[in-house]
C-alpha positions as CSV (number, residue, x, y, z in Angstrom):
1,M,108.5,84.6,111.5
2,C,109.8,83.3,108.1
3,G,111.7,83.9,105.0
4,I,109.7,83.8,101.8
5,V,110.8,83.6,98.1
6,G,109.1,83.2,94.8
7,I,109.9,83.0,91.1
8,H,107.7,83.4,88.0
9,G,108.5,83.3,84.3
10,K,111.8,81.5,84.3
11,Q,112.6,78.3,86.1
12,K,115.2,75.7,86.8
13,E,114.6,72.9,89.3
14,S,117.3,74.1,91.7
15,W,116.7,77.8,91.6
16,I,113.9,78.0,94.1
17,S,115.7,75.8,96.6
18,D,119.0,77.7,96.1
19,S,117.3,81.0,96.8
20,N,115.4,79.7,99.8
21,S,118.5,78.2,101.3
22,R,120.1,81.7,101.5
23,Q,117.7,82.5,104.3
24,L,117.9,79.4,106.4
25,H,118.6,81.5,109.4
26,R,115.2,83.1,109.1
27,G,113.4,79.8,109.6
28,P,115.4,76.8,110.8
29,D,112.3,75.0,112.1
30,D,110.5,74.1,108.8
31,S,110.5,74.7,105.1
32,G,108.1,74.2,102.2
33,V,107.8,74.5,98.4
34,F,104.8,75.0,96.1
35,K,105.0,74.8,92.3
36,D,102.5,75.3,89.6
37,Q,104.2,74.0,86.5
38,S,101.4,75.2,84.2
39,A,101.9,78.8,85.4
40,N,105.7,78.6,85.6
41,L,105.5,79.6,89.3
42,A,107.5,78.4,92.3
43,L,107.0,79.6,95.9
44,A,109.0,78.6,99.0
45,M,109.5,79.5,102.6
46,R,111.6,78.9,105.7
47,R,109.7,78.9,109.0
48,L,110.6,80.0,112.5
49,S,107.7,78.4,114.4
50,I,106.0,80.8,116.8
51,L,102.3,80.3,116.5
52,D,100.3,77.1,115.9
53,I,103.6,75.2,115.7
54,E,102.0,72.0,114.4
55,G,99.4,73.5,112.1
56,G,101.2,76.5,110.7
57,H,103.2,74.8,107.9
58,Q,103.6,76.8,104.7
59,P,102.9,77.2,101.8
60,M,99.3,76.9,102.9
61,S,96.4,76.5,100.5
62,T,92.6,76.7,100.8
63,P,90.8,73.4,100.7
64,D,89.7,74.0,97.1
65,G,93.3,74.7,96.1
66,R,92.5,78.1,94.6
67,Y,94.6,80.3,97.0
68,T,98.1,79.5,98.3
69,I,100.0,81.8,100.7
70,I,103.5,82.3,101.9
71,F,103.7,84.6,104.9
72,N,106.4,86.2,107.0
73,G,105.3,87.9,110.3
74,E,102.5,87.8,112.8
75,I,98.9,89.0,112.9
76,Y,98.2,90.1,116.5
77,N,94.4,90.4,116.2
78,A,94.1,87.2,114.2
79,Q,91.7,85.4,116.5
80,I,89.3,88.4,116.5
81,L,89.5,88.4,112.7
82,R,89.0,84.6,112.6
83,K,85.8,84.8,114.6
84,K,84.4,87.4,112.2
85,L,85.4,85.3,109.2
86,E,83.7,82.2,110.8
87,D,80.6,84.3,111.2
88,R,80.8,85.0,107.4
89,G,81.1,81.3,106.6
90,A,84.8,80.6,106.5
91,K,85.8,77.1,107.5
92,F,89.2,76.8,109.3
93,I,91.3,73.7,109.4
94,T,94.2,74.8,111.7
95,D,93.8,75.4,115.4
96,H,94.9,79.0,115.6
97,S,97.2,79.8,112.6
98,D,97.3,83.5,111.7
99,T,98.5,82.4,108.2
100,E,95.1,80.8,107.5
101,V,93.4,83.9,108.7
102,L,95.2,85.9,106.0
103,L,94.3,83.3,103.4
104,H,90.6,83.5,104.2
105,L,90.6,87.2,104.6
106,Y,91.9,87.7,101.0
107,A,89.4,85.1,99.7
108,F,86.6,87.1,101.2
109,D,87.8,90.7,100.8
110,G,90.5,90.8,98.2
111,E,92.4,94.1,98.1
112,K,90.1,95.5,100.9
113,M,91.5,92.9,103.4
114,F,93.6,95.5,105.3
115,S,90.9,97.5,107.0
116,E,91.4,95.8,110.4
117,L,94.8,94.0,110.1
118,N,97.1,94.7,113.0
119,G,100.6,93.1,112.9
120,M,103.8,92.9,111.1
121,F,103.8,91.1,107.7
122,A,105.1,90.5,104.2
123,F,103.0,87.9,102.4
124,V,102.2,86.7,98.9
125,I,99.0,84.9,97.9
126,Y,98.6,83.0,94.6
127,D,95.2,82.9,92.9
128,R,95.3,79.8,90.7
129,L,92.0,80.7,89.0
130,Q,92.9,84.3,88.1
131,K,96.6,83.6,87.6
132,T,97.7,86.5,89.9
133,L,100.0,87.1,92.8
134,F,98.9,89.5,95.5
135,G,101.3,90.6,98.2
136,A,101.7,93.3,100.8
137,R,104.0,94.8,103.4
138,D,102.8,96.0,106.8
139,H,101.9,99.5,107.7
140,A,105.3,100.4,109.2
141,G,107.6,98.3,107.1
142,I,108.6,96.0,109.9
143,K,108.9,93.0,107.6
144,P,111.1,93.3,104.4
145,F,110.1,92.5,100.8
146,Y,112.5,92.7,97.9
147,Y,111.7,92.0,94.2
148,F,113.0,91.8,90.7
149,H,110.8,92.5,87.7
150,Q,112.3,92.5,84.2
151,D,111.8,90.8,80.8
152,G,108.7,88.8,81.9
153,I,110.3,87.6,85.1
154,F,109.1,88.4,88.6
155,A,111.0,87.2,91.6
156,F,110.8,88.2,95.2
157,A,112.3,87.4,98.6
158,S,112.6,88.5,102.2
159,E,116.3,89.1,101.8
160,L,118.2,90.6,99.0
161,K,120.8,87.9,99.1
162,S,118.2,85.3,98.2
163,L,117.5,87.1,95.0
164,L,121.2,87.5,94.2
165,A,121.4,83.7,94.3
166,L,119.3,83.6,91.1
167,P,121.6,83.5,88.0
168,F,119.6,85.9,85.9
169,I,120.0,88.7,88.5
170,K,123.3,90.6,88.1
171,R,125.3,91.7,91.1
172,E,125.6,95.2,89.7
173,M,125.7,98.1,92.1
174,D,123.2,101.0,91.9
175,F,125.3,104.2,92.1
176,Q,122.3,106.3,93.0
177,G,121.6,104.1,96.0
178,F,125.3,104.4,96.9
179,F,125.1,108.2,96.5
180,H,122.2,108.3,99.0
181,Y,124.0,105.9,101.4
182,M,127.0,108.2,101.8
183,S,124.7,110.9,103.1
184,L,122.5,108.8,105.4
185,M,124.5,105.6,106.1
186,Y,121.5,103.6,104.8
187,V,119.8,103.3,101.4
188,P,116.4,105.0,101.4
189,G,113.4,104.7,99.0
190,E,112.2,102.0,96.7
191,N,115.6,101.4,95.0
192,T,118.3,99.3,96.7
193,I,122.0,99.1,96.4
194,I,121.6,96.5,93.6
195,K,120.5,98.1,90.3
196,S,117.8,95.6,89.3
197,I,116.3,94.9,92.8
198,K,113.7,97.1,94.4
199,R,111.9,97.0,97.7
200,L,108.1,97.1,98.2
201,P,107.5,100.3,100.3
202,A,105.9,100.0,103.7
203,A,102.1,100.1,103.7
204,H,101.9,99.1,100.1
205,F,100.4,96.1,98.2
206,F,101.1,94.8,94.8
207,K,99.2,92.7,92.2
208,Y,101.1,90.8,89.5
209,D,99.4,89.2,86.5
210,L,101.2,86.0,85.5
211,Q,99.8,86.1,82.0
212,T,100.8,89.7,81.1
213,S,103.7,90.2,83.6
214,V,102.1,93.5,84.6
215,L,102.9,94.6,88.1
216,K,100.8,97.2,89.9
217,I,101.7,98.7,93.3
218,K,99.4,100.8,95.5
219,R,99.5,102.3,99.0
220,W,97.0,100.7,101.4
221,W,97.6,102.7,104.6
222,T,98.5,106.4,105.2
223,P,98.9,108.0,108.7
224,K,96.1,110.5,109.2
225,F,97.6,113.5,111.1
226,S,95.2,115.7,113.2
227,E,95.0,119.3,112.1
228,E,93.4,120.3,115.4
229,I,95.3,122.7,117.7
230,T,94.3,122.5,121.4
231,K,97.0,124.8,122.8
232,G,97.7,122.2,125.5
233,H,94.1,121.6,126.7
234,H,92.9,118.0,127.5
235,W,96.3,116.5,127.4
236,R,95.5,114.3,130.4
237,D,92.6,112.7,128.6
238,W,95.0,111.9,125.7
239,A,97.6,110.5,128.2
240,A,94.9,108.1,129.6
241,R,94.1,106.9,126.2
242,I,97.7,106.4,125.3
243,R,98.3,104.4,128.5
244,S,95.3,102.1,127.9
245,T,96.1,101.5,124.2
246,F,99.8,101.0,124.9
247,Y,98.9,98.4,127.6
248,D,96.8,96.5,125.1
249,A,99.5,96.8,122.4
250,A,102.2,95.4,124.6
251,K,100.1,92.4,125.5
252,R,99.1,91.8,121.9
253,W,102.7,91.7,120.8
254,T,103.6,89.0,123.3
255,L,101.3,86.5,121.5
256,A,103.3,83.3,121.0
257,D,103.4,79.6,121.7
258,V,107.1,79.9,122.6
259,S,109.2,81.8,125.2
260,V,109.3,85.7,124.9
261,G,111.8,88.1,126.3
262,C,112.4,91.9,126.3
263,S,115.5,93.9,125.4
264,L,115.9,96.3,128.2
265,S,118.2,99.3,127.7
266,G,117.0,101.3,130.7
267,G,115.6,103.9,128.3
268,L,112.0,105.1,128.3
269,D,110.7,102.9,125.5
270,S,112.0,99.5,126.5
271,S,111.3,100.2,130.1
272,A,107.7,101.2,129.3
273,I,107.2,97.8,127.6
274,V,108.7,95.9,130.6
275,G,106.6,98.0,133.0
276,S,103.3,97.5,131.2
277,L,103.8,93.8,130.8
278,S,104.8,93.4,134.4
279,K,101.9,95.5,135.6
280,S,99.5,93.1,133.7
281,G,100.9,90.2,135.7
282,Q,103.3,88.7,133.2
283,K,106.6,87.3,134.4
284,V,109.1,89.1,132.1
285,K,112.5,88.0,131.0
286,T,114.8,91.0,130.4
287,Y,118.2,91.2,128.7
288,S,120.7,94.1,128.9
289,L,124.2,94.8,127.6
290,G,127.2,96.5,129.2
291,F,130.7,97.1,128.0
292,T,134.1,96.8,129.6
293,G,137.3,98.7,128.9
294,E,137.0,101.8,126.7
295,G,133.5,101.0,125.7
296,E,132.2,101.6,129.3
297,K,133.2,105.3,129.0
298,Y,131.0,105.6,125.9
299,W,127.9,103.6,126.8
300,N,126.7,101.2,129.4
301,E,123.0,100.5,129.9
302,L,123.3,98.1,132.8
303,P,122.8,100.5,135.8
304,R,119.5,102.0,134.7
305,A,118.3,98.7,133.3
306,A,119.0,97.0,136.6
307,V,116.8,99.6,138.4
308,V,113.9,98.8,136.1
309,A,114.4,95.1,136.5
310,K,114.5,95.3,140.2
311,K,111.3,97.4,140.4
312,W,109.4,94.7,138.6
313,G,111.3,91.6,139.7
314,T,112.0,90.5,136.2
315,D,114.1,87.4,135.3
316,H,117.0,89.7,134.4
317,H,120.1,88.7,132.4
318,E,123.2,90.9,131.8
319,L,126.0,90.5,129.3
320,I,129.3,92.2,129.8
321,L,131.1,92.6,126.5
322,D,134.5,93.9,125.5
323,P,133.7,96.3,122.5
324,E,136.4,94.7,120.4
325,A,134.7,91.3,120.6
326,L,132.0,92.8,118.4
327,L,134.5,93.2,115.6
328,E,135.0,89.4,115.3
329,D,131.5,89.3,113.9
330,L,131.8,92.3,111.6
331,I,131.9,90.4,108.3
332,S,128.9,88.2,109.4
333,M,127.0,91.4,110.1
334,V,127.7,92.8,106.7
335,W,126.5,89.6,105.0
336,H,123.3,89.5,107.0
337,L,122.5,93.2,106.4
338,D,122.4,92.7,102.6
339,E,123.0,96.5,102.0
340,P,125.7,98.8,103.3
341,Y,124.9,100.1,106.8
342,G,126.9,101.5,109.6
343,G,124.7,101.3,112.7
344,G,123.2,98.9,115.2
345,L,126.3,96.9,116.2
346,P,125.2,96.5,119.9
347,S,121.8,95.3,118.7
348,W,123.6,92.3,117.1
349,T,125.0,91.3,120.4
350,V,121.8,91.8,122.3
351,F,119.8,89.6,119.9
352,K,122.6,87.0,119.9
353,F,122.4,87.0,123.7
354,M,118.6,86.7,123.8
355,S,118.4,84.0,121.2
356,K,120.1,81.5,123.5
357,D,117.1,81.7,125.8
358,V,114.0,82.8,123.9
359,K,112.6,82.8,120.3
360,V,110.8,86.1,120.5
361,G,112.3,89.5,121.7
362,L,110.4,92.7,122.2
363,T,112.2,96.0,121.5
364,G,111.4,99.7,121.9
365,T,112.0,100.6,118.3
366,G,109.4,103.1,117.0
367,G,108.9,105.1,120.1
368,D,111.0,108.0,118.9
369,E,109.2,108.2,115.6
370,L,105.8,108.1,117.2
371,F,106.5,110.7,119.9
372,G,109.2,112.9,118.2
373,N,112.3,112.3,120.2
374,Y,114.9,112.9,117.6
375,G,116.9,116.2,117.2
376,K,115.0,117.1,114.0
377,W,112.1,118.2,116.1
378,R,114.2,120.6,118.1
379,L,115.7,122.0,114.9
380,L,112.3,122.6,113.4
381,E,110.9,124.4,116.4
382,G,113.9,126.6,116.8
383,N,115.2,126.9,113.3
384,I,115.2,130.4,111.9
385,L,114.8,129.1,108.4
386,Y,111.8,127.1,109.4
387,N,110.0,130.0,111.1
388,F,110.8,132.3,108.1
389,F,109.4,129.9,105.5
390,V,106.3,129.1,107.5
391,Q,105.5,132.8,107.8
392,Q,106.1,133.3,104.1
393,G,103.9,130.3,103.2
394,S,106.7,128.7,101.1
395,I,107.9,125.8,103.1
396,N,109.2,123.9,100.1
397,K,111.9,126.4,99.2
398,E,115.1,124.9,97.9
399,D,117.1,126.6,100.7
400,F,115.0,125.0,103.4
401,K,115.1,121.6,101.7
402,K,118.9,121.5,101.5
403,K,119.8,123.2,104.8
404,F,117.3,121.3,106.9
405,F,117.9,117.8,105.5
406,E,121.7,118.3,105.1
407,R,121.9,119.0,108.9
408,H,121.6,115.3,109.3
409,Y,124.0,114.1,106.5
410,Y,127.3,112.4,106.9
411,F,128.2,113.9,103.5
412,S,126.5,116.8,101.9
413,D,125.5,116.4,98.2
414,D,128.2,118.8,97.2
415,A,130.9,117.0,99.2
416,K,129.9,113.7,97.6
417,R,130.4,115.1,94.2
418,E,133.9,116.3,95.3
419,F,135.1,113.0,96.8
420,L,133.2,110.3,95.0
421,S,134.3,109.1,91.5
422,V,130.7,108.2,90.5
423,Q,129.1,110.6,88.0
424,G,127.7,112.8,90.7
425,G,126.4,115.4,88.3
426,K,123.8,112.9,87.1
427,M,122.8,111.8,90.6
428,E,119.6,112.9,92.3
429,D,120.3,114.9,95.4
430,T,119.5,113.0,98.6
431,A,117.6,116.1,99.8
432,A,115.4,116.0,96.7
433,L,114.5,112.3,97.4
434,L,113.6,113.1,101.1
435,F,111.6,116.1,100.1
436,Q,109.4,114.0,97.9
437,Y,108.2,112.3,101.1
438,F,108.0,115.6,102.9
439,N,105.7,117.0,100.3
440,A,103.6,113.8,100.1
441,A,102.5,114.0,103.7
442,N,98.8,114.7,104.2
443,S,99.3,117.5,106.6
444,K,100.2,121.2,106.7
445,S,102.2,120.8,109.8
446,V,105.9,120.8,109.2
447,R,106.4,118.5,112.2
448,D,104.0,116.0,110.7
449,R,105.7,116.2,107.4
450,V,109.1,115.4,108.9
451,C,107.4,112.6,110.9
452,F,105.9,111.2,107.6
453,T,109.4,111.4,106.0
454,D,110.9,109.4,108.8
455,L,108.1,106.8,108.7
456,S,108.7,106.4,104.9
457,T,112.5,106.2,105.0
458,Q,114.6,106.0,108.1
459,L,112.2,103.9,110.2
460,P,111.6,101.1,107.7
461,E,114.8,101.1,105.7
462,E,117.3,101.8,108.5
463,F,116.0,100.9,112.0
464,L,113.6,98.2,111.1
465,M,115.8,96.8,108.4
466,M,118.6,96.5,111.0
467,T,116.3,95.0,113.6
468,D,115.0,92.4,111.2
469,R,118.4,91.3,109.9
470,F,120.2,91.2,113.2
471,S,117.5,89.4,115.0
472,M,116.8,86.9,112.1
473,A,120.6,86.3,111.9
474,H,120.1,84.5,115.2
475,S,116.7,83.0,114.4
476,L,115.0,85.4,116.9
477,E,111.7,87.1,116.1
478,A,112.0,90.8,117.1
479,R,108.8,92.6,117.8
480,T,108.1,96.3,118.1
481,P,105.0,97.1,120.2
482,F,105.3,100.9,119.7
483,L,104.4,100.2,116.0
484,D,101.1,98.5,116.8
485,R,98.7,99.9,114.2
486,E,96.0,100.9,116.7
487,L,98.5,102.7,118.9
488,M,100.1,104.5,115.9
489,E,96.7,105.7,114.6
490,L,95.7,107.0,118.0
491,V,98.9,108.9,118.4
492,F,98.6,110.5,114.9
493,S,95.0,111.5,115.6
494,M,96.2,113.6,118.5
495,P,96.7,117.4,118.0
496,A,100.3,118.0,117.0
497,D,100.9,120.4,119.9
498,I,100.0,117.7,122.4
499,R,102.0,114.9,120.7
500,T,105.2,116.9,120.7
501,R,106.4,120.0,122.7
502,R,109.5,122.1,122.2
503,F,112.3,121.0,124.5
504,N,110.0,118.5,126.2
505,L,109.9,115.7,123.7
506,K,108.0,112.5,124.6
507,Y,106.4,114.3,127.5
508,L,103.0,112.7,126.8
509,L,104.4,109.2,126.8
510,R,106.3,110.0,130.1
511,E,103.1,111.2,131.7
512,S,101.2,108.2,130.4
513,I,103.4,105.6,132.0
514,K,105.4,107.4,134.7
515,D,104.0,105.3,137.5
516,L,105.4,102.2,135.8
517,L,109.0,103.4,135.9
518,P,111.6,104.5,138.4
519,S,112.0,108.3,138.5
520,E,115.6,108.2,137.2
521,V,114.2,106.5,134.0
522,V,111.2,108.8,133.6
523,H,113.3,112.0,133.7
524,A,116.5,110.6,132.1
525,R,117.7,112.2,128.8
526,K,117.8,110.0,125.7
527,K,121.0,108.0,125.4
528,G,121.4,105.8,122.4
529,F,123.9,103.0,121.6
530,V,127.3,104.7,121.5
531,I,130.4,102.6,120.9
532,P,134.0,103.8,120.5
533,I,134.3,103.6,116.7
534,K,136.6,106.6,116.7
535,L,139.1,104.7,118.8
536,W,138.6,101.5,116.8
537,L,139.5,103.3,113.6
538,R,142.7,104.5,115.1
539,G,143.5,101.3,116.9
540,A,142.1,97.8,116.4
541,L,140.6,98.5,112.9
542,R,143.5,100.7,111.7
543,P,144.9,97.9,109.4
544,L,141.5,97.4,107.8
545,V,141.0,101.1,107.3
546,Q,144.4,101.4,105.6
547,Y,143.8,98.4,103.5
548,M,140.3,99.2,102.3
549,L,140.7,103.0,101.9
550,N,144.3,103.4,100.7
551,P,144.7,105.7,97.7
552,Q,146.0,103.0,95.4
553,R,142.9,100.8,96.0
554,L,140.5,103.7,95.7
555,A,142.1,104.8,92.4
556,K,141.8,101.3,91.0
557,Q,138.2,100.8,92.3
558,K,137.0,104.2,90.9
559,I,134.2,104.7,93.5
560,F,136.0,107.0,95.9
561,K,138.6,109.5,94.7
562,P,142.1,108.9,96.2
563,E,141.8,112.3,97.9
564,F,139.3,110.7,100.2
565,Y,142.2,109.1,102.1
566,T,144.4,112.2,102.4
567,T,141.5,114.5,103.3
568,F,139.6,112.4,105.8
569,V,141.4,109.1,106.7
570,E,145.0,110.3,107.2
571,P,144.2,113.3,109.5
572,H,141.9,111.0,111.6
573,L,144.5,108.3,112.0
574,E,147.1,110.9,113.1
575,G,144.7,112.3,115.7
576,K,144.5,115.7,113.9
577,A,140.7,115.5,113.1
578,D,137.7,113.5,114.0
579,N,136.2,112.1,110.8
580,T,134.7,109.1,112.4
581,N,131.3,109.1,110.6
582,K,132.8,109.7,107.2
583,I,135.4,107.0,107.5
584,W,133.0,104.5,109.1
585,S,130.4,104.9,106.4
586,A,133.1,104.4,103.7
587,L,134.6,101.4,105.5
588,M,131.2,99.6,105.9
589,F,130.5,100.2,102.2
590,Q,133.9,98.8,101.3
591,L,133.2,95.7,103.4
592,W,129.8,95.3,101.7
593,H,131.4,95.7,98.3
594,H,134.0,93.0,99.2
595,V,131.3,90.5,100.4
596,F,128.6,91.1,97.7
597,I,130.4,92.4,94.6
598,D,134.0,91.3,94.7
599,S,133.5,87.8,96.2
600,S,132.8,84.9,93.8
601,S,130.5,83.3,96.4
602,L,127.4,84.4,98.2
603,D,127.8,81.8,100.9
604,K,128.0,83.1,104.4
605,P,131.6,84.1,105.0
606,T,133.6,81.9,107.4
607,Y,136.4,84.4,107.8
608,N,136.7,87.7,109.8
609,W,138.1,91.1,108.8
610,K,141.7,90.1,109.9
611,D,141.8,87.5,107.1
612,I,141.1,90.2,104.5
613,V,144.2,92.2,105.4
614,S,146.5,89.3,106.2
């Protein structure tokens, strides 16, 4: 795992090192810089050494010096690909570096290099002869990639803050991104919260011509959904295939020359990973989190996790945490996230806990997207609007678009225009953006279209973004076996009526691995991370809420209207209403604005939220 950064078209000696230093946490083990003065190009990286620790230094070049690569991620079938490349005449120098495999793969196959790649990655390869940069992001968007492209300058990095360290990039907020954030509590799509910075979408590659400054972006992978309908037949055959492929995926994703652990919540996904690895004979380290005080009433994963750990005899570790202890790190979380985001706080603590013992941590992220375990699926199956529009053959009706997607909003598009000071009339509706992905899916099935929308937005830019930032904040490489490419392609090739069933979501996964898990885990209802934010806003965080969202501050800032306080904040603080999500999303935005826009420095904050209000 690494952090990568590059600049073309405008250089000062210190810029590349300043940008690279902003992501020290992503790679404290090693660093490297490559410069081609004649091309006005600089590449750099920070490395967290996981594979081929001695031989995997980057930037890495081919012996003839034509190709140079910087790479963030892991390729889990690298040794299979290496053997095939050797058969084609490739000469390898390192012992087993997956970075070198990517380098030779591009030298042989160019843009067609992705046909067999299985892993998580964001990389850039410089072709000294053709004077081009070629880069890509993995099929699921596990690894991040941000870029700036204006006025003959192209700069890129693993984290947004590394680009903001460059003096030619303005810290100017994108109000359209903010508009979407207030509905979803994350920023979706190719645009970011910073006006001049974009993200490379998941499953896309780019080619940049250094001589003309032309940037071209193309999709290299698209999920192929099955159109077959089986009406429930042969599901046991599919369950057997899922089991076998999942076994292989879990083992692949433990590939490392360092210690590996598993985050264990006691839920189906993380328990399945632990069970499959244990069944294969591996001694597994597991890590679980529990709360004391008020937090224990909301969420505590320890009892179910302990049952799984006991079944397989794992090396089990538990952390008991007072929820308010999380708040001490709140400003650090905001800085590491780069963009406003309101979720995932317990994940920060789990990754921090794991990083004291291991360098690689497996998580169950992706299982819900693969097997349809979110409430959207139930809404689709039982939604009157859905059934009506399907029967009428007009699924893209405006009413369906707004009513379906707005069911999952924190703020509707109309409410945003009422309570935000931004020029809402000129803003694209968030529903319209999501529906672009919905319509782009290569399937007639509405379930598949919703799945494709999630794969293109919420999965990479919310869940995987948070997983990457919070794990990398502690120099821990987080891995997601459910997003193994071979497993994903198998699941999407299944008939939709087998993959998901009304009111029996994830049933196929349960059937596939039920012998690996205690019965109370197999049949347990999904229970996500729930923490007592409602109480925090009225209690421990009350001074921060009143400081950041008071009417006078809002009027001066001109982002929220002052009425936001009297309509949402005041009734909540008085216990007359529960406006937790609306206030929390606004508060996390205000903290982001404080750290990234108002602050004169982009250095990691050394203060906590109490220092802001004191």
